[in-house]
C-alpha positions in Angstrom: 142.2 -166.6 -52.8 142.2 -169.3 -50.1 138.6 -169.0 -49.1 137.1 -169.1 -52.7 139.4 -172.1 -53.4 138.2 -173.9 -50.3 134.6 -173.3 -51.3 135.4 -174.7 -54.7 136.9 -177.8 -53.2 133.8 -178.2 -51.0 131.5 -178.0 -54.0 133.5 -180.5 -55.9 133.7 -182.9 -52.9 129.9 -182.8 -52.6 129.1 -183.3 -56.3 131.8 -186.0 -56.9 132.3 -187.8 -53.5 129.1 -187.4 -51.5 127.2 -190.7 -51.6 129.4 -192.1 -54.3 128.9 -195.6 -53.0 125.1 -195.5 -52.6 123.9 -197.1 -55.9 124.8 -200.7 -56.6 127.3 -201.4 -59.4 125.3 -200.8 -62.6 124.7 -203.1 -65.5 127.0 -201.0 -67.6 130.7 -200.9 -68.4 131.5 -200.1 -64.8 130.6 -203.7 -64.0 133.7 -204.7 -66.0 136.1 -202.6 -64.0 134.6 -203.3 -60.5 134.5 -207.0 -61.0 137.9 -207.2 -62.8 139.5 -205.4 -59.9 137.8 -207.8 -57.4 139.0 -210.8 -59.3 142.5 -209.3 -59.4 142.5 -209.3 -55.6 140.8 -212.7 -55.3 142.9 -214.5 -57.9 146.2 -212.8 -57.2 146.9 -212.2 -60.9 148.0 -208.5 -61.1 149.2 -208.8 -64.7 146.2 -209.9 -66.7 142.8 -208.4 -65.9 139.9 -210.9 -65.8 136.2 -210.4 -65.9 133.8 -213.2 -65.2 136.9 -215.4 -64.7 138.0 -214.9 -68.3 140.9 -212.8 -69.7 139.9 -209.2 -70.3 142.2 -207.6 -72.9 140.0 -204.6 -73.9 141.6 -202.0 -71.6 145.0 -201.4 -70.0 145.6 -202.2 -66.3 146.0 -198.9 -64.3 142.4 -198.5 -63.3 142.2 -202.1 -62.3 145.4 -201.7 -60.2 144.2 -198.6 -58.4 140.8 -200.1 -57.6 142.2 -203.5 -56.6 144.7 -201.7 -54.3 141.7 -199.9 -52.7 139.8 -203.2 -52.4 142.7 -204.6 -50.4 142.2 -201.8 -47.8 138.4 -201.5 -47.8 137.1 -204.7 -49.4 135.2 -204.8 -52.7 132.7 -202.0 -52.1 130.9 -199.7 -54.5 132.5 -196.6 -53.1 136.0 -198.2 -53.4 135.3 -199.1 -57.1 134.4 -195.5 -57.9 136.8 -193.8 -55.7 139.5 -193.1 -58.3 137.0 -191.8 -60.8 135.4 -189.5 -58.2 138.8 -188.3 -57.0 139.8 -187.6 -60.5 136.8 -185.3 -60.8 138.0 -183.3 -57.9 141.5 -183.1 -59.4 140.1 -182.0 -62.7 138.2 -179.1 -61.0 141.4 -177.9 -59.3 143.4 -178.3 -62.6 140.8 -176.3 -64.5 140.9 -173.6 -61.9 144.7 -173.5 -62.1 144.8 -173.4 -65.9 142.1 -170.7 -66.0 143.9 -168.6 -63.4 147.2 -168.9 -65.3 145.7 -168.2 -68.8 143.3 -165.4 -67.9 145.0 -163.9 -64.8 141.5 -163.4 -63.2 140.6 -165.2 -60.0 136.8 -164.8 -60.7 137.2 -166.5 -64.1 139.3 -169.3 -62.5 136.8 -169.9 -59.7 133.8 -170.0 -62.1 135.6 -172.3 -64.5 136.3 -174.7 -61.7 132.7 -174.5 -60.5 131.3 -175.2 -64.0 133.5 -178.3 -64.1 132.4 -179.4 -60.7 128.7 -179.0 -61.5 128.3 -180.1 -65.1 126.2 -183.2 -65.5 128.8 -184.9 -67.8 131.5 -184.9 -65.2 129.1 -185.6 -62.4 127.7 -188.7 -64.1 131.2 -190.0 -65.0 132.6 -189.4 -61.5 130.0 -191.7 -60.1 130.9 -194.7 -62.3 133.8 -197.0 -61.9 135.3 -196.1 -65.3 138.8 -194.9 -66.4 137.4 -192.1 -68.6 137.5 -189.3 -66.0 141.0 -190.3 -64.8 142.1 -190.3 -68.4 140.6 -186.8 -68.9 142.6 -185.6 -65.9 145.8 -187.0 -67.3 145.1 -185.7 -70.8 144.4 -182.2 -69.5 147.5 -182.3 -67.3 149.6 -183.4 -70.3 148.3 -180.6 -72.6 148.7 -177.9 -69.9 152.2 -179.1 -68.8 153.3 -179.1 -72.5 152.2 -175.5 -72.9 154.0 -174.6 -69.6 157.1 -176.6 -70.8 157.1 -178.9 -67.9 158.3 -181.9 -69.9 158.8 -184.4 -67.1 155.1 -183.9 -66.0 154.1 -184.4 -69.7 155.9 -187.7 -69.7 154.4 -188.9 -66.5 150.9 -187.9 -67.5 151.3 -189.5 -70.9 152.7 -192.7 -69.5 150.0 -193.0 -66.9 147.4 -192.3 -69.5 148.8 -195.0 -71.7 148.3 -197.4 -68.8 144.9 -196.0 -68.0 143.2 -196.4 -71.4 145.8 -196.6 -74.2 146.8 -194.6 -77.2 144.2 -191.8 -76.7 146.5 -190.5 -74.0 149.0 -189.8 -76.7 146.7 -188.9 -79.6 144.4 -186.3 -78.0 147.3 -184.2 -76.6 149.1 -184.5 -79.9 146.2 -183.3 -82.0 145.6 -180.4 -79.6 149.2 -179.3 -79.3 150.2 -179.6 -82.9 148.2 -176.6 -84.2 149.0 -174.6 -81.1 152.7 -175.2 -81.5 152.6 -174.5 -85.3 150.8 -171.2 -84.7 153.2 -170.1 -81.9 156.3 -171.7 -83.3 158.3 -168.5 -83.0 157.8 -168.3 -79.3 156.8 -171.8 -78.2 159.7 -173.9 -79.3 159.9 -177.6 -78.9 163.3 -179.3 -79.3 164.2 -182.9 -79.9 165.5 -183.1 -76.3 162.0 -182.2 -75.0 160.4 -184.9 -77.2 163.0 -187.5 -76.1 162.4 -186.6 -72.4 158.7 -187.1 -72.7 159.0 -190.3 -74.7 161.5 -191.8 -72.4 159.5 -191.1 -69.2 156.3 -192.3 -70.8 157.9 -195.5 -72.1 159.5 -196.2 -68.7 156.0 -196.1 -67.1 153.9 -197.8 -69.8 156.1 -200.2 -71.8 156.9 -202.7 -69.0 153.3 -203.8 -68.6 152.6 -204.0 -72.3 155.8 -206.0 -72.7 154.9 -208.4 -69.9 151.4 -208.9 -71.4 153.0 -209.6 -74.8 155.4 -212.1 -73.2 152.5 -213.8 -71.4 150.0 -213.9 -74.2 152.0 -213.4 -77.4 151.4 -211.1 -80.3 147.7 -211.9 -80.2 147.4 -209.5 -77.3 148.9 -206.6 -79.2 146.7 -207.2 -82.2 143.6 -207.5 -80.0 144.2 -204.3 -78.1 145.9 -201.9 -80.5 144.2 -203.1 -83.7 140.8 -204.4 -82.5 140.0 -202.3 -79.4 141.5 -199.0 -80.7 141.9 -198.7 -84.4 138.8 -200.7 -85.3 136.8 -199.0 -82.6 137.6 -195.7 -84.1 137.4 -196.5 -87.8 134.7 -199.3 -88.1 131.3 -200.1 -86.7 132.5 -203.4 -85.1 131.8 -202.1 -81.6 129.2 -199.4 -82.2 126.6 -198.7 -84.8 127.5 -195.7 -87.0 126.1 -192.5 -85.6 125.2 -189.2 -87.2 127.8 -186.5 -87.9 126.1 -184.3 -85.4 126.0 -187.0 -82.7 128.2 -185.0 -80.3 126.2 -181.8 -80.4 123.3 -183.0 -78.1 125.9 -184.9 -76.0 127.9 -181.7 -75.5 124.8 -179.8 -74.6 123.6 -182.5 -72.2 127.1 -182.8 -70.7 127.2 -179.1 -69.9 123.8 -179.1 -68.2 122.7 -177.0 -66.3 125.2 -174.5 -67.8 124.2 -175.3 -71.4 121.9 -172.3 -71.7 124.8 -169.9 -71.0 126.6 -171.1 -74.1 124.6 -168.2 -75.8 126.9 -165.8 -73.9 130.0 -167.0 -75.7 131.3 -164.2 -77.9 129.7 -165.3 -81.1 129.7 -161.8 -82.6 133.5 -161.8 -82.0 133.8 -165.0 -84.1 132.0 -163.3 -86.9 134.3 -160.3 -86.6 137.3 -162.6 -86.7 136.0 -164.3 -89.9 135.5 -160.9 -91.4 139.0 -159.9 -90.2 137.7 -157.0 -88.1 139.6 -158.3 -85.1 142.0 -161.0 -84.3 141.9 -163.7 -81.6 144.3 -163.4 -78.7 146.7 -166.2 -78.0 144.6 -167.3 -75.0 141.5 -167.5 -77.2 143.3 -169.4 -79.9 144.6 -172.0 -77.3 141.2 -172.6 -75.8 139.4 -172.7 -79.1 141.8 -175.2 -80.5 141.9 -177.2 -77.3 138.1 -177.6 -77.4 137.4 -177.9 -81.1 140.1 -180.2 -82.4 139.2 -183.2 -80.3 135.6 -182.6 -81.0 136.3 -182.7 -84.8 138.5 -185.7 -84.4 135.9 -187.8 -82.6 133.1 -186.5 -84.9 135.0 -188.0 -87.8 135.2 -191.4 -86.1 132.8 -194.2 -86.8 132.7 -195.7 -83.3 131.3 -192.7 -81.4 130.7 -192.9 -77.6 129.4 -190.0 -75.5 132.3 -190.1 -73.0 135.0 -189.7 -75.6 134.6 -185.9 -75.7 135.2 -185.4 -71.9 138.6 -183.8 -72.6 137.0 -180.8 -74.4 134.9 -179.7 -71.3 137.8 -178.0 -69.3 138.7 -175.5 -72.1 135.0 -175.0 -72.8 134.4 -174.3 -69.1 137.1 -171.7 -69.1 135.7 -170.0 -72.3 132.3 -170.0 -70.7 133.4 -168.7 -67.4 135.4 -166.0 -69.1 132.4 -164.9 -71.1 130.0 -164.9 -68.1 132.3 -162.9 -65.8 133.0 -160.4 -68.6 129.3 -159.8 -69.1 128.7 -159.6 -65.4 131.3 -156.9 -65.0 129.8 -154.8 -67.8 127.1 -152.2 -67.2 124.0 -151.7 -69.2 121.3 -154.1 -70.4 122.8 -154.3 -73.9 126.2 -155.5 -72.6 124.6 -158.0 -70.3 121.8 -159.0 -72.7 123.0 -162.6 -73.2 122.7 -163.3 -69.5 119.0 -162.5 -69.4 117.6 -165.2 -71.7 120.2 -167.7 -70.5 119.2 -167.2 -66.8 115.5 -167.3 -67.6 115.9 -170.4 -69.7 117.9 -172.1 -66.9 115.3 -171.2 -64.3 112.7 -172.7 -66.6 114.8 -175.8 -66.9 114.8 -176.3 -63.1 111.0 -175.8 -63.0 110.5 -178.4 -65.7 112.8 -180.8 -64.0 110.9 -180.4 -60.8 107.7 -181.3 -62.6 109.3 -184.3 -64.4 110.7 -185.6 -61.1 107.3 -185.2 -59.5 105.6 -187.1 -62.3 108.3 -189.8 -62.3 107.7 -190.7 -58.6 105.8 -194.0 -59.4 108.8 -195.2 -61.3 111.4 -194.5 -58.5 110.5 -197.7 -56.6 113.9 -197.9 -54.9 114.3 -194.4 -53.6 113.2 -192.7 -50.4 110.1 -190.6 -50.9 111.3 -187.9 -48.5 114.5 -187.4 -50.5 112.6 -187.2 -53.8 110.3 -184.6 -52.3 113.4 -182.7 -51.0 114.9 -182.8 -54.5 111.7 -181.4 -56.0 111.7 -178.6 -53.5 115.3 -177.7 -54.2 114.6 -177.6 -58.0 111.8 -175.2 -57.4 113.9 -173.1 -55.0 116.7 -173.0 -57.6 114.3 -171.9 -60.3 113.2 -169.1 -57.9 116.7 -168.0 -57.1 117.7 -167.7 -60.7 114.5 -165.9 -61.6 115.3 -163.4 -58.8 118.7 -162.8 -60.2 117.2 -162.2 -63.7 114.5 -159.8 -62.3 116.7 -157.9 -60.0 119.6 -157.7 -62.4 122.0 -158.5 -59.6 124.4 -160.2 -62.0 127.3 -160.0 -59.6 125.6 -162.8 -57.6 125.0 -165.0 -60.6 128.2 -167.1 -60.6 127.8 -168.1 -56.9 124.0 -168.6 -57.1 124.1 -170.5 -60.4 126.9 -172.8 -59.0 125.1 -173.6 -55.8 121.9 -174.3 -57.7 123.7 -176.6 -60.1 125.3 -178.5 -57.2 121.8 -178.8 -55.6 120.4 -180.0 -58.8 122.9 -182.8 -59.3 122.8 -184.0 -55.7 119.0 -183.9 -55.7 119.1 -186.2 -58.8 121.6 -188.5 -57.1 119.7 -188.9 -53.8 116.2 -188.3 -55.0 116.2 -190.4 -58.2 119.3 -192.4 -58.9 120.0 -194.1 -55.6 117.9 -195.3 -52.7 117.1 -198.4 -50.7 119.5 -201.3 -50.5 119.6 -204.1 -51.4 118.9 -203.0 -55.0 117.4 -205.4 -57.6 120.8 -206.8 -58.7 121.7 -207.6 -55.1 118.3 -209.2 -54.5 118.8 -211.4 -57.5 122.3 -212.3 -56.4 120.8 -213.4 -53.0 118.2 -215.5 -54.7 120.8 -217.2 -56.8 122.9 -218.0 -53.8 119.8 -219.5 -52.0 118.7 -221.7 -54.9 122.1 -222.7 -56.5 123.5 -226.1 -55.9 127.2 -226.7 -56.0 128.7 -225.9 -59.4 125.2 -225.3 -60.9 125.4 -223.2 -64.1 123.8 -219.7 -63.9 123.1 -217.7 -67.0 122.0 -214.1 -67.6 120.0 -213.1 -70.6 119.7 -209.4 -71.5 119.7 -208.2 -67.9 122.4 -208.0 -65.1 124.9 -209.2 -67.6 127.8 -207.1 -66.3 127.1 -206.5 -62.6 125.6 -209.7 -61.2 128.9 -211.5 -61.0 130.2 -208.7 -58.7 127.6 -209.7 -56.1 127.5 -213.5 -56.6 131.3 -214.0 -56.7 131.2 -216.8 -59.2 131.1 -217.2 -63.0 127.9 -216.6 -64.9 127.1 -217.6 -68.5 126.6 -214.6 -70.7 123.7 -215.6 -73.0 124.3 -212.7 -75.4 121.8 -213.9 -78.1 118.7 -215.9 -78.3 120.4 -218.9 -79.7 122.7 -219.3 -76.7 119.8 -218.7 -74.3 117.8 -221.5 -76.0 120.7 -223.9 -75.9 121.3 -223.0 -72.2 117.6 -223.6 -71.4 117.6 -227.0 -73.1 120.6 -228.2 -70.9 120.0 -231.7 -69.6 121.3 -230.5 -66.2 119.4 -228.2 -63.9 120.3 -224.6 -64.6 119.4 -221.2 -63.2 118.5 -218.4 -65.6 118.2 -214.7 -64.9 115.8 -213.2 -67.4 113.2 -210.5 -67.9 109.6 -211.5 -67.5 108.8 -210.1 -71.0 111.5 -212.3 -72.7 110.7 -215.6 -71.0 107.5 -216.6 -72.9 109.3 -216.5 -76.2 112.2 -218.6 -74.9 109.8 -221.1 -73.5 107.7 -221.3 -76.7 110.7 -221.8 -78.9 112.6 -224.2 -76.7 109.6 -226.2 -75.5 110.8 -226.0 -72.0 108.4 -225.0 -69.2 110.4 -223.2 -66.6 109.8 -222.9 -62.9 110.0 -219.4 -61.4 112.1 -219.3 -58.2 111.8 -215.6 -57.5 111.1 -212.2 -59.0 112.3 -208.6 -58.5 110.8 -205.3 -59.9 113.4 -203.3 -61.7 113.5 -199.8 -63.0 116.2 -199.7 -65.7 117.4 -196.1 -65.8 119.3 -196.8 -69.0 116.0 -197.2 -70.8 114.6 -193.9 -69.7 113.3 -191.7 -72.5 111.6 -188.3 -72.5 108.2 -190.1 -72.8 109.0 -192.0 -69.6 109.3 -188.8 -67.7 106.4 -186.9 -69.3 103.9 -189.8 -69.1 105.3 -192.5 -66.9 103.5 -195.9 -67.2 104.7 -198.2 -64.4 103.1 -201.2 -65.9 105.1 -200.7 -69.1 108.2 -198.9 -67.9 109.0 -201.1 -64.9 110.5 -204.5 -65.7 110.3 -207.7 -63.7 113.4 -209.8 -63.5 112.9 -213.5 -62.9 115.1 -216.3 -61.6 113.9 -219.5 -63.2 115.1 -223.1 -63.6 114.5 -225.7 -66.3 113.8 -228.5 -63.9 
């Protein structure tokens, strides 16, 4: 058991930790957490998080604390900002392995479940962002499993830390998963009032002091802003996100499971039909995993404010179900018994080949990457496609778990080093340097529609967030000299409406990965898909 576990830890360390500090902090939500932690260290206020030198009440404090404590040791670096997210990914792999081993009693299933968790794109992407979502997923998974194992002190600790990590979801998700499981197994899985009191007491001792201190500092307005605005309204209204279709999470789930998504066809769908027709019954293990995966998915599907990362907690039980199904089919003999593996493996091999072609065609867009690493990534994609095709042709299915896991790890790392990260300084760092060179003391700097969340991490002073055209026009008409960071495509309109002729101080080409669409990869057009970010002044 020791050697397979060490291999699993090695795979997880490569996919989650290797090169975690290479990309600059992105112009996404991770900019909030990285900069707020930096300001926590710089300003010395460890109670109230701040972003862009203003109070940030949207999320609790634990991720800021962890990152700020790391900054004290290493300085405010990208790897330090993402360290706790990446480390949580490794922890989640080990926890999934332990849960699968305990539930199924099979080391092969446990290893593959951990490997799927370590090499699924959803976890890979989240582990490389300075966000609390993956640590929260680890705590939620730990709370659910500890409750099923009746380790009530651990449940209380995990819940309390989860409440400090991101708020009520740390209580809601375990609750909606455990309630139907406990009801179904109420004769054997008893829960007493003493257990509930133990969990509540420990969780309250961990979480309540900070919330109480924030309320004492900022009054009832904080509680209303966080619990009503940032949680209840985020779930039940379109205040923060536009309403999305009922099936929104289906493609998110498929994408998050890549490159394992094709193997979802190996799940025992005929058994589900047999259960519906009452020809067989599900085992307790199957019931637990199905409820664990499906109830949160249904819960978030019914919400108005859908976000892709909300369904991260359903991937561990889904990975266990998938690993159980694959290893069961691998162990069987006969093409009929293993039939589901054939189309899934061929489809996965085809996926790798297609990705190799897309990466090859996208080379003109990858202006910040090293060409040699991109070429290496393309080569690994092709080699992975060939390895999976060999398994499918030779029917050596006993090698599939190991080969598919290694190919998946190679895919993710090739994407990371061949497409998503490259030469430093990156565009946001170049713009920050231009701002420092041209800015006079206390001169206002504004950002309009670009580098809104991450520029402050590199400039180390407050920026004006010009979140709409009206504010941008007002800023541009300022009687004092200002500096404006703006996309080249947006500037002519602002100049025409404001009547201000700006002076360009510098420009940087920028490939915004957040705007990538399938068309971008199939038919890249650098002149259209590459942006130019300008630093301009009104005087």
